[in-house]
N, CA, C and O atoms as a GROMACS GRO file, in nm:
protein
  276
    1MET      N    1  -1.010  -1.677   1.063
    1MET     CA    2  -0.877  -1.623   1.048
    1MET      C    3  -0.779  -1.736   1.026
    1MET      O    4  -0.792  -1.845   1.082
    2ALA      N    5  -0.682  -1.708   0.943
    2ALA     CA    6  -0.576  -1.805   0.916
    2ALA      C    7  -0.468  -1.793   1.023
    2ALA      O    8  -0.440  -1.685   1.074
    3LYS      N    9  -0.409  -1.904   1.055
    3LYS     CA   10  -0.299  -1.905   1.151
    3LYS      C   11  -0.174  -1.945   1.075
    3LYS      O   12  -0.172  -2.048   1.007
    4LEU      N   13  -0.069  -1.862   1.086
    4LEU     CA   14   0.055  -1.888   1.015
    4LEU      C   15   0.170  -1.899   1.114
    4LEU      O   16   0.169  -1.837   1.220
    5ASN      N   17   0.268  -1.978   1.078
    5ASN     CA   18   0.393  -1.984   1.153
    5ASN      C   19   0.500  -1.918   1.069
    5ASN      O   20   0.514  -1.947   0.951
    6ILE      N   21   0.576  -1.827   1.130
    6ILE     CA   22   0.684  -1.761   1.058
    6ILE      C   23   0.814  -1.776   1.136
    6ILE      O   24   0.813  -1.798   1.257
    7THR      N   25   0.924  -1.763   1.065
    7THR     CA   26   1.054  -1.768   1.127
    7THR      C   27   1.123  -1.635   1.103
    7THR      O   28   1.132  -1.589   0.989
    8LEU      N   29   1.172  -1.574   1.209
    8LEU     CA   30   1.242  -1.446   1.201
    8LEU      C   31   1.375  -1.458   1.272
    8LEU      O   32   1.390  -1.538   1.365
    9PRO      N   33   1.472  -1.379   1.230
    9PRO     CA   34   1.596  -1.374   1.308
    9PRO      C   35   1.564  -1.327   1.451
    9PRO      O   36   1.471  -1.249   1.472
   10ASP      N   37   1.641  -1.374   1.547
   10ASP     CA   38   1.615  -1.341   1.688
   10ASP      C   39   1.606  -1.190   1.711
   10ASP      O   40   1.515  -1.144   1.780
   11ALA      N   41   1.698  -1.115   1.655
   11ALA     CA   42   1.699  -0.970   1.677
   11ALA      C   43   1.571  -0.906   1.621
   11ALA      O   44   1.516  -0.814   1.682
   12THR      N   45   1.526  -0.953   1.506
   12THR     CA   46   1.403  -0.899   1.446
   12THR      C   47   1.283  -0.932   1.533
   12THR      O   48   1.197  -0.847   1.557
   13ALA      N   49   1.277  -1.055   1.581
   13ALA     CA   50   1.165  -1.098   1.666
   13ALA      C   51   1.163  -1.016   1.795
   13ALA      O   52   1.056  -0.975   1.840
   14GLU      N   53   1.278  -0.993   1.856
   14GLU     CA   54   1.283  -0.915   1.979
   14GLU      C   55   1.240  -0.770   1.955
   14GLU      O   56   1.167  -0.713   2.035
   15ALA      N   57   1.286  -0.712   1.845
   15ALA     CA   58   1.246  -0.574   1.812
   15ALA      C   59   1.096  -0.567   1.786
   15ALA      O   60   1.030  -0.471   1.825
   16LEU      N   61   1.043  -0.668   1.719
   16LEU     CA   62   0.899  -0.673   1.692
   16LEU      C   63   0.820  -0.680   1.823
   16LEU      O   64   0.724  -0.606   1.842
   17ARG      N   65   0.860  -0.769   1.911
   17ARG     CA   66   0.791  -0.781   2.040
   17ARG      C   67   0.797  -0.650   2.118
   17ARG      O   68   0.699  -0.610   2.181
   18ALA      N   69   0.912  -0.585   2.115
   18ALA     CA   70   0.931  -0.462   2.192
   18ALA      C   71   0.846  -0.347   2.136
   18ALA      O   72   0.803  -0.260   2.211
   19SER      N   73   0.823  -0.347   2.005
   19SER     CA   74   0.752  -0.235   1.943
   19SER      C   75   0.605  -0.262   1.916
   19SER      O   76   0.535  -0.176   1.863
   20SER      N   77   0.556  -0.380   1.951
   20SER     CA   78   0.420  -0.418   1.912
   20SER      C   79   0.314  -0.391   2.017
   20SER      O   80   0.198  -0.424   1.996
   21ASP      N   81   0.351  -0.331   2.130
   21ASP     CA   82   0.254  -0.304   2.236
   21ASP      C   83   0.178  -0.430   2.278
   21ASP      O   84   0.059  -0.423   2.310
   22GLY      N   85   0.245  -0.543   2.276
   22GLY     CA   86   0.185  -0.668   2.322
   22GLY      C   87   0.100  -0.742   2.221
   22GLY      O   88   0.044  -0.847   2.253
   23ASN      N   89   0.088  -0.688   2.098
   23ASN     CA   90   0.005  -0.756   1.998
   23ASN      C   91   0.087  -0.774   1.870
   23ASN      O   92   0.075  -0.696   1.775
   24VAL      N   93   0.169  -0.877   1.870
   24VAL     CA   94   0.257  -0.905   1.757
   24VAL      C   95   0.176  -0.934   1.630
   24VAL      O   96   0.214  -0.890   1.522
   25SER      N   97   0.067  -1.006   1.644
   25SER     CA   98  -0.015  -1.040   1.526
   25SER      C   99  -0.068  -0.914   1.458
   25SER      O  100  -0.066  -0.904   1.336
   26ALA      N  101  -0.115  -0.819   1.536
   26ALA     CA  102  -0.168  -0.695   1.478
   26ALA      C  103  -0.056  -0.616   1.410
   26ALA      O  104  -0.077  -0.558   1.303
   27GLU      N  105   0.062  -0.615   1.470
   27GLU     CA  106   0.175  -0.543   1.410
   27GLU      C  107   0.215  -0.607   1.277
   27GLU      O  108   0.242  -0.537   1.180
   28ILE      N  109   0.219  -0.739   1.272
   28ILE     CA  110   0.252  -0.810   1.148
   28ILE      C  111   0.142  -0.785   1.045
   28ILE      O  112   0.172  -0.763   0.928
   29ASN      N  113   0.016  -0.789   1.087
   29ASN     CA  114  -0.094  -0.764   0.995
   29ASN      C  115  -0.082  -0.625   0.933
   29ASN      O  116  -0.099  -0.609   0.812
   30ARG      N  117  -0.053  -0.523   1.015
   30ARG     CA  118  -0.036  -0.387   0.963
   30ARG      C  119   0.078  -0.381   0.861
   30ARG      O  120   0.065  -0.318   0.756
   31ALA      N  121   0.188  -0.447   0.893
   31ALA     CA  122   0.303  -0.446   0.803
   31ALA      C  123   0.271  -0.514   0.670
   31ALA      O  124   0.309  -0.465   0.564
   32VAL      N  125   0.202  -0.626   0.676
   32VAL     CA  126   0.166  -0.698   0.554
   32VAL      C  127   0.068  -0.615   0.470
   32VAL      O  128   0.084  -0.606   0.348
   33LEU      N  129  -0.032  -0.555   0.534
   33LEU     CA  130  -0.127  -0.472   0.460
   33LEU      C  131  -0.057  -0.354   0.394
   33LEU      O  132  -0.089  -0.318   0.281
   34GLN      N  133   0.038  -0.292   0.464
   34GLN     CA  134   0.112  -0.180   0.407
   34GLN      C  135   0.195  -0.227   0.287
   34GLN      O  136   0.200  -0.158   0.185
   35ARG      N  137   0.258  -0.341   0.300
   35ARG     CA  138   0.338  -0.396   0.189
   35ARG      C  139   0.250  -0.425   0.068
   35ARG      O  140   0.288  -0.394  -0.045
   36LEU      N  141   0.133  -0.483   0.090
   36LEU     CA  142   0.041  -0.511  -0.021
   36LEU      C  143  -0.007  -0.382  -0.087
   36LEU      O  144  -0.018  -0.375  -0.209
   37ALA      N  145  -0.036  -0.281  -0.007
   37ALA     CA  146  -0.079  -0.152  -0.062
   37ALA      C  147   0.033  -0.088  -0.143
   37ALA      O  148   0.009  -0.033  -0.251
   38ASP      N  149   0.156  -0.096  -0.093
   38ASP     CA  150   0.271  -0.042  -0.167
   38ASP      C  151   0.288  -0.112  -0.301
   38ASP      O  152   0.313  -0.048  -0.403
   39LYS      N  153   0.274  -0.244  -0.301
   39LYS     CA  154   0.287  -0.319  -0.427
   39LYS      C  155   0.178  -0.279  -0.526
   39LYS      O  156   0.204  -0.267  -0.645
   40GLU      N  157   0.055  -0.260  -0.475
   40GLU     CA  158  -0.056  -0.221  -0.563
   40GLU      C  159  -0.032  -0.081  -0.620
   40GLU      O  160  -0.059  -0.058  -0.738
   41LEU      N  161   0.019   0.012  -0.539
   41LEU     CA  162   0.049   0.146  -0.589
   41LEU      C  163   0.157   0.143  -0.696
   41LEU      O  164   0.150   0.216  -0.794
   42ARG      N  165   0.259   0.059  -0.676
   42ARG     CA  166   0.365   0.045  -0.778
   42ARG      C  167   0.308  -0.014  -0.907
   42ARG      O  168   0.347   0.027  -1.016
   43ARG      N  169   0.215  -0.110  -0.894
   43ARG     CA  170   0.153  -0.170  -1.012
   43ARG      C  171   0.072  -0.064  -1.088
   43ARG      O  172   0.080  -0.056  -1.210
   44ILE      N  173  -0.004   0.015  -1.015
   44ILE     CA  174  -0.084   0.120  -1.078
   44ILE      C  175   0.006   0.223  -1.144
   44ILE      O  176  -0.020   0.266  -1.257
   45ALA      N  177   0.114   0.264  -1.076
   45ALA     CA  178   0.206   0.363  -1.132
   45ALA      C  179   0.270   0.311  -1.260
   45ALA      O  180   0.284   0.385  -1.357
   46ALA      N  181   0.310   0.184  -1.261
   46ALA     CA  182   0.370   0.126  -1.381
   46ALA      C  183   0.268   0.122  -1.495
   46ALA      O  184   0.302   0.151  -1.610
   47HIS      N  185   0.145   0.088  -1.464
   47HIS     CA  186   0.040   0.084  -1.566
   47HIS      C  187   0.017   0.224  -1.623
   47HIS      O  188   0.007   0.240  -1.745
   48GLU      N  189   0.010   0.324  -1.536
   48GLU     CA  190  -0.013   0.461  -1.584
   48GLU      C  191   0.105   0.514  -1.664
   48GLU      O  192   0.087   0.594  -1.756
   49GLN      N  193   0.225   0.468  -1.630
   49GLN     CA  194   0.342   0.511  -1.706
   49GLN      C  195   0.337   0.450  -1.847
   49GLN      O  196   0.374   0.516  -1.944
   50GLN      N  197   0.293   0.327  -1.857
   50GLN     CA  198   0.284   0.262  -1.987
   50GLN      C  199   0.160   0.306  -2.064
   50GLN      O  200   0.158   0.300  -2.187
   51ASN      N  201   0.057   0.350  -1.994
   51ASN     CA  202  -0.069   0.393  -2.054
   51ASN      C  203  -0.109   0.528  -1.996
   51ASN      O  204  -0.199   0.535  -1.912
   52PRO      N  205  -0.043   0.634  -2.040
   52PRO     CA  206  -0.072   0.765  -1.979
   52PRO      C  207  -0.218   0.803  -1.996
   52PRO      O  208  -0.281   0.770  -2.096
   53PRO      N  209  -0.272   0.875  -1.897
   53PRO     CA  210  -0.412   0.917  -1.908
   53PRO      C  211  -0.432   1.010  -2.027
   53PRO      O  212  -0.342   1.086  -2.064
   54LYS      N  213  -0.551   1.004  -2.085
   54LYS     CA  214  -0.583   1.088  -2.200
   54LYS      C  215  -0.593   1.235  -2.161
   54LYS      O  216  -0.555   1.323  -2.237
   55TYR      N  217  -0.646   1.259  -2.042
   55TYR     CA  218  -0.672   1.396  -1.997
   55TYR      C  219  -0.597   1.423  -1.867
   55TYR      O  220  -0.578   1.333  -1.785
   56SER      N  221  -0.554   1.548  -1.849
   56SER     CA  222  -0.490   1.588  -1.724
   56SER      C  223  -0.597   1.606  -1.617
   56SER      O  224  -0.716   1.610  -1.647
   57ASP      N  225  -0.554   1.618  -1.492
   57ASP     CA  226  -0.649   1.644  -1.383
   57ASP      C  227  -0.724   1.775  -1.407
   57ASP      O  228  -0.843   1.785  -1.378
   58THR      N  229  -0.654   1.875  -1.460
   58THR     CA  230  -0.718   2.003  -1.490
   58THR      C  231  -0.825   1.986  -1.596
   58THR      O  232  -0.935   2.040  -1.584
   59ASP      N  233  -0.793   1.909  -1.701
   59ASP     CA  234  -0.892   1.883  -1.806
   59ASP      C  235  -1.015   1.814  -1.748
   59ASP      O  236  -1.128   1.851  -1.780
   60LEU      N  237  -0.994   1.714  -1.662
   60LEU     CA  238  -1.107   1.642  -1.604
   60LEU      C  239  -1.191   1.733  -1.515
   60LEU      O  240  -1.314   1.721  -1.513
   61ALA      N  241  -1.127   1.823  -1.444
   61ALA     CA  242  -1.203   1.920  -1.362
   61ALA      C  243  -1.287   2.010  -1.452
   61ALA      O  244  -1.403   2.038  -1.421
   62ARG      N  245  -1.228   2.056  -1.561
   62ARG     CA  246  -1.302   2.142  -1.653
   62ARG      C  247  -1.421   2.066  -1.715
   62ARG      O  248  -1.531   2.121  -1.725
   63ILE      N  249  -1.399   1.942  -1.755
   63ILE     CA  250  -1.506   1.860  -1.812
   63ILE      C  251  -1.617   1.843  -1.707
   63ILE      O  252  -1.735   1.855  -1.739
   64GLY      N  253  -1.578   1.815  -1.582
   64GLY     CA  254  -1.674   1.796  -1.473
   64GLY      C  255  -1.759   1.920  -1.447
   64GLY      O  256  -1.873   1.909  -1.404
   65MET      N  257  -1.702   2.037  -1.475
   65MET     CA  258  -1.776   2.162  -1.454
   65MET      C  259  -1.849   2.206  -1.580
   65MET      O  260  -1.910   2.313  -1.584
   66GLY      N  261  -1.843   2.122  -1.685
   66GLY     CA  262  -1.912   2.155  -1.810
   66GLY      C  263  -1.841   2.261  -1.891
   66GLY      O  264  -1.902   2.326  -1.976
   67MET      N  265  -1.712   2.281  -1.865
   67MET     CA  266  -1.635   2.382  -1.937
   67MET      C  267  -1.566   2.318  -2.057
   67MET      O  268  -1.533   2.200  -2.052
   68PRO      N  269  -1.543   2.393  -2.163
   68PRO     CA  270  -1.470   2.337  -2.277
   68PRO      C  271  -1.323   2.318  -2.243
   68PRO      O  272  -1.269   2.383  -2.153
   69LEU      N  273  -1.260   2.229  -2.316
   69LEU     CA  274  -1.116   2.207  -2.295
   69LEU      C  275  -1.033   2.313  -2.362
   69LEU      O  276  -0.910   2.310  -2.354
   0.00000   0.00000   0.00000
């Protein structure tokens, strides 16, 4: 595991300690993972907006069931 030093405003650090149930590292890890997931979802959404899918979800379901479009 990597060890990092961060600097936070006092009020933020106190709120973090109060809400972390005694495990600040786990709380920060959850927040970072959520932020990374949000960024990835935005990247995917932007890609799909620029490159719309060829088929709708309904079309794909029909294809999956061997039905004609």
